[in-house]
Structure formats: structure tokens, C-alpha cells
N, C-alpha and C positions, 0 to 999 in steps of 0.2 A: 906943168907939163901938159902937152897937147897930144891927143891920140886920134887915130883913125882906125875903126873896127871893120874888118873885112866881112863880106857877106856870109861867109861860112859860119859866123858866130851870131848868136841871137842879138836882136836890136837892144834887148835889155842890158847888154854889157855896156853899151854907150850910155844908156840911161843911168845905170849904176854909177858910172864914172862922173857923169854930170852932177848927180846927187852928192857926190863926194867933193864937188867943187872944181873938177877938172874940165877943160875944154875938150870935148869928145864928139866926134861925128861917126856915124855908121854909114856904110855905103848906101843904105836906104834913104839917107838924108841928101844924097847927091842926085843930080839930074837923071842919070842912067840907073839909079837904084841898084838892084842885085846884078844888073848887067854891066856894072862899072868894071872896067878892065884892070888887071893887075898893074899894067903900065901907068894908067891914070892915077891909081892909088900911090904908086911909088913916086911919081912926079909931084903929086899933091903933098905927100909927106915931106919931100925935100923943100918945096916952095913954102909950105906953112910950118916947117919944123915940127912935124907930127911923128909920134911913135906909132908904127904899124902894129896892130894886134891881129894875129891870124893863126889859122891851123894849116894854111897852105904852104907846102914845102917849096913852092916856086919862089916865095919871098925869102926863104932861107937860102936858096941857091943864089939868087941875085945879091943877097947881102954878102955871101961868102965870095962871090966872083967879082962884084963891082962896088961893094959897100953901099948899096942902095936897097932898101932905105937905110938911113944913117943909124936908126935905132929900131929894134924889132923885138916884140914879145911873141914868141912862137909857142903855141899851146899844143902839146903832144899827148893829150889825154886819151886819144881815140874817141869813140862815140860814147859820150856819157850824157846823162839827163841834164837838162838846163839847170835844175836846182843844184845838182852836184857841181856844175861848172861855176855857178854864182857863189856857192859856198866856198869852193876852192879859191876863187879870186878874192873874195872878201877876207878870208882867213889869212891870205898871204900878201894882201895888197901893200901893206907897209914895207914888207921885205922887198917886194918888186920895186917900189919907188926908191928905196935905199940903194938897191943894186943899180938902178938906172943912173945914179949919181956917178958911178965908176965904170959901168959896163954899157955896151951898145947892143948886145945881144943877150936876151934872157929866154931860157926855155923853162916851161913849167909842165910837169906831167902830174900824174895822180899822187906821187909821193915826194918829188924833189923839185927844187928850183936851182938852176945853175945859171951863172952869168959869165960872160966873156967880154 
């Protein structure tokens, strides 16, 4: 699986995924860094078959309306400390990967993971 991590999330999320053997880029790896537009991220996700990881509801809206990006992990934890976010992702990463085998949209909050 390949991922693109939106600017609203720490760079360490992409690093963590790379350490786990995944192909992951963060918007800070792209030419416009944190100014990378949502549209560019959506297009790149389609072109390179990447799953978008974001907290930005704009991605959820375009997924619902246009099925772009094709796969989305939306994080709805609200503002939490980076350590809590990393712990949450690490503890649930296998479940998230398993869900992406059958789902295109996954939402994770502080207590639950749901897939559609």
C-alpha cells in the first residue's frame, strides 16, 4: 500500500509508515510542502494509487461526492498530542490495513475504527 499524508498531520506519520515498510510521502516531501493544495493531493493519490491520510473534511466531502480520492483514512480524533496520535495509529495499524483490503473509506477516532 502507498500513502500520502496531508499537512495537517505530523511528518512523523509518514516516517512511521516508511519504517513499517510502506511507501509513504508527506506533503512536506512535495515541492509546495505545506502549501500543497488538496486538489494536487487528490490528483497525486489517483495518479500514484495512494491512500490519503488526513484530518481535513474536504477530503471526506470529495470522496463522498466524487469518489476521489479512491481510498481515504480520515482521522477524527480532534486535537490530540502527537504521541497519542502515533500510539493510536500504531495500536490499530494492522486493523486499518485489514480494513483497506475490503473498504475504501476508514475513519478512526479516539475509540473506534469504522470502514465503508
